[in-house]
Each structure stands twice: as C-alpha cells, then as structure tokens.
C-alpha positions as CSV (number, residue, x, y, z in Angstrom):
1,M,108.4,82.4,132.3
2,T,108.3,85.5,130.1
3,N,105.1,87.1,128.9
4,V,105.6,88.5,125.4
5,F,102.8,90.9,125.7
6,N,104.3,92.5,128.8
7,D,107.8,92.4,127.3
8,Q,106.5,94.3,124.2
9,K,104.9,96.9,126.4
10,R,108.2,97.4,128.2
11,W,110.0,97.8,124.9
12,M,107.4,100.3,123.6
13,Q,107.7,102.3,126.8
14,G,111.5,102.4,126.3
15,C,110.7,103.8,122.8
16,S,108.5,106.5,124.2
17,Q,105.4,104.9,122.7
18,T,102.0,104.7,124.3
19,I,100.4,101.6,125.8
20,N,97.0,101.1,127.3
21,V,95.3,103.5,124.9
22,F,94.5,103.3,121.2
23,N,97.1,105.3,119.2
24,E,96.2,105.7,115.5
25,N,99.5,106.9,114.3
26,Q,101.4,104.3,116.2
27,F,99.1,101.6,115.0
28,R,99.7,102.7,111.4
29,L,103.4,102.7,112.0
30,Y,103.3,99.1,113.2
31,M,101.1,98.1,110.2
32,R,103.8,99.5,107.9
33,L,106.5,97.7,109.9
34,I,104.6,94.4,109.5
35,D,104.6,94.9,105.8
36,E,108.3,95.7,105.8
37,E,109.2,92.7,108.0
38,Y,107.1,90.4,105.8
39,K,109.0,91.5,102.8
40,E,112.3,90.8,104.6
41,L,111.0,87.4,105.6
42,K,110.0,86.6,102.0
43,G,113.5,87.6,100.8
44,A,115.3,85.7,103.4
45,N,113.3,82.5,102.8
46,D,113.5,82.8,99.1
47,S,117.3,83.0,99.4
48,N,117.4,80.1,101.8
49,N,119.0,82.1,104.6
50,A,118.0,80.4,107.8
51,L,119.4,83.1,110.2
52,E,117.7,85.9,108.3
53,T,114.5,83.9,108.1
54,L,114.5,83.4,111.9
55,D,115.3,87.0,112.5
56,A,112.5,88.2,110.2
57,L,110.0,85.8,111.9
58,I,110.9,87.1,115.3
59,D,110.7,90.7,114.1
60,L,107.3,90.0,112.7
61,L,106.2,88.8,116.1
62,V,107.5,92.0,117.7
63,V,105.8,94.4,115.3
64,T,102.6,92.4,115.4
65,L,102.6,92.6,119.2
66,G,103.3,96.3,118.8
67,A,100.2,96.6,116.5
68,V,98.1,94.7,119.0
69,T,99.3,97.0,121.8
70,S,98.8,100.1,119.7
71,M,95.2,99.2,119.1
72,N,94.8,98.7,122.8
73,A,93.5,95.2,122.5
74,D,93.8,92.6,125.2
75,G,96.4,90.6,123.3
76,E,96.9,88.0,126.0
77,G,93.2,87.4,126.3
78,A,92.8,87.2,122.5
79,W,95.7,84.8,122.3
80,N,94.2,82.5,124.9
81,E,90.8,82.6,123.2
82,V,92.3,81.8,119.8
83,L,94.4,79.0,121.3
84,R,91.2,77.6,123.1
85,S,89.4,77.6,119.8
86,N,92.3,76.0,117.9
87,L,92.7,73.3,120.5
88,S,89.0,72.5,120.1
89,K,89.9,71.2,116.6
90,I,91.8,68.3,118.2
91,D,89.7,65.1,118.2
92,R,89.2,64.0,121.8
93,E,89.4,60.3,120.9
94,T,92.5,60.4,118.6
95,G,94.3,63.4,120.0
96,K,94.8,64.5,116.4
97,V,93.3,67.1,114.0
98,I,91.8,66.2,110.6
99,K,93.8,67.6,107.7
100,R,92.9,68.2,104.1
101,E,95.0,65.8,102.1
102,S,95.8,68.2,99.3
103,D,97.7,70.8,101.4
104,G,97.7,69.7,105.0
105,K,95.3,72.5,106.1
106,V,93.7,71.7,109.5
107,L,89.9,71.3,109.0
108,K,87.3,72.5,111.5
109,P,85.2,69.7,113.0
110,D,81.4,70.1,113.0
111,D,81.4,71.0,116.7
112,W,84.2,73.6,116.3
113,D,83.7,76.8,118.4
114,P,85.2,79.9,116.8
115,P,87.1,82.4,118.9
116,A,85.0,85.1,120.5
117,L,87.3,88.0,120.1
118,S,85.1,91.1,120.3
119,Q,85.5,91.2,124.1
120,F,89.3,91.9,123.6
121,L,88.9,95.0,121.4
122,D,89.1,98.6,122.5
123,T,86.0,100.6,121.8
124,E,88.1,103.5,120.5
125,Y,89.7,101.2,117.9
126,V,86.3,99.9,116.8
127,K,85.1,103.5,116.4
128,Y,88.2,104.3,114.4
129,L,87.5,101.4,112.0
130,D,83.9,102.5,111.6
131,E,85.1,106.0,110.7
132,M,87.6,104.6,108.2
133,A,84.8,102.4,106.7
134,A,82.5,105.4,106.4
135,I,85.3,107.5,104.7
136,T,86.0,104.6,102.2
137,L,82.2,104.3,101.4
138,R,81.9,108.1,100.9
139,N,85.0,108.1,98.6
140,K,83.5,105.2,96.5
141,D,80.2,107.0,96.3
142,S,81.8,110.2,95.1
143,E,83.7,108.3,92.4
144,R,80.5,107.1,90.8
C-alpha cells in the first residue's frame, strides 16, 4: 500500500525541494499553489467537467501535502489523529453519525474528543507564525 506522505516527499526531493525542515519560501509557494488549484477546481466543477474536477482535486491533495511537508509537520501523525477524532463522531450503537437536517453537516456528539494536533507541529513553524502575528499586530498599531 502506498503512503501519500512518503510519496510526496519523494516527489519533492525530485523537485530539489527540502523535506524534514521548515522552509518558509517553499511553504509560501505551496500556499499559492493551493489557491491556484482551488480556483481550477472551482472552474472545472462550475463547467461540469468531471475529468478536470478530478484532476484539480488530486492536484489539491498534492499541493496540500507539499504545504504540510514544507511546514515540517508530522502529516501522517496529524492525519491519524484527525481520523481518530472524526471516527469518534460515529455512534457506537447505531454505527452512524448525527447530521444536521438542513445541510447534512455531521454534528459533534457531547462526548466528542477534538484532535490534539500540537504534537505534530514543528517548533520552527510555530515560531514563524508567532513572528508573522507580531508583524501584523505592529502594522495594525502603526496604522492607528
């Protein structure tokens, strides 16, 4: 069985990109690619083009995995934790989730346990976000 996280790392190495370390420029690239691929998905879906929709969805997965790898997060660990949390929304007695009637959104049961994701983040990425938040705050203060 394939492991998409390892497959993505192999692809990124073939592209001379870094893995196993936070790379700010590479992360920003993938964030732009996510936006670009989402726009392609929207256009393909709006034009009812099944092949282009599928292509854009898979491309979104690839660039999302690239962003996760570029932030040096443990993507596989985070995936397993989110899946554990999502599966905890399934009622043990009925084997089904409870959905909101108006739109089909899955509702969280009272005993739902949210995913604990902080353990999968790289400390350098967290420092980067803190620095970006501080810059944003300084810029807002200087505009006043």
